[in-house]
C-alpha angles and dihedrals in degrees: 000000000000122000115218112202109219113242093011127095094220123098119200128193118213090258093058092045089053092049088055093046092248125138115218089237090051093053092046092052100042096038093096087065093060118093118229099245096058112126129178134038098258094053093046092050091049090051091052094047091049090059093076094042101117145150130213106246107172137018120192119227120196115226139169101213116037094192093049087048091051092049092048100045095039107032099030108029096032100237117154118247103233100177144335125194142170102223096181138329089288102036131066122169126200123176123188133173133209115236113280092001126133091203125073135196126227131199136158142109123326096000104102136027091209116121113247111260097027100100096097103144106075114127126179131185117232126185092231122022092192093051093047090052094050092050090050092051092047085054093054096257118133112235124173123234115282115266117206120209132168089266099048149306117282142196130159145198134203126215124230089270095048100260105147133213128196119209116204132192109200122233119246111286113276095010094109098047088080090065093076108104 
């Protein structure tokens, strides 16, 4: 049964779609992202694969006291204050970014329904876990001793509300591949 991709002058039958590693449902859902002048199977496959190319940009952190959170993340941890705005009487938005990170965090008033202290799954990669721990301690942030495991070296910190962060130093490339038994 042929598959006609809406907005594109290309008709695929299911054998062609399978040869290109497409599922019929994937083509149907993603077809709106394909421009009408695409020709050739390789170009179409690349266009579909690019749709899911994404980057995490913003993670929300639930806090009880916005000013205390700004002080902690900017003055103690060393993040950059990107912006803060009072949107209306119920909404205040603050965005900060860890040094060298492409992903920021946001906190404020009226921007998340999460309970303060429940964001316990943020993990960042650092080049040197021991140096990161020393820097945190020098800035007045508690960070436990670095624990080294086969898949990396780890330390962590917790903000004033109890939201926790894990800092991981990756092991040398290829060193953990030998763990597979």
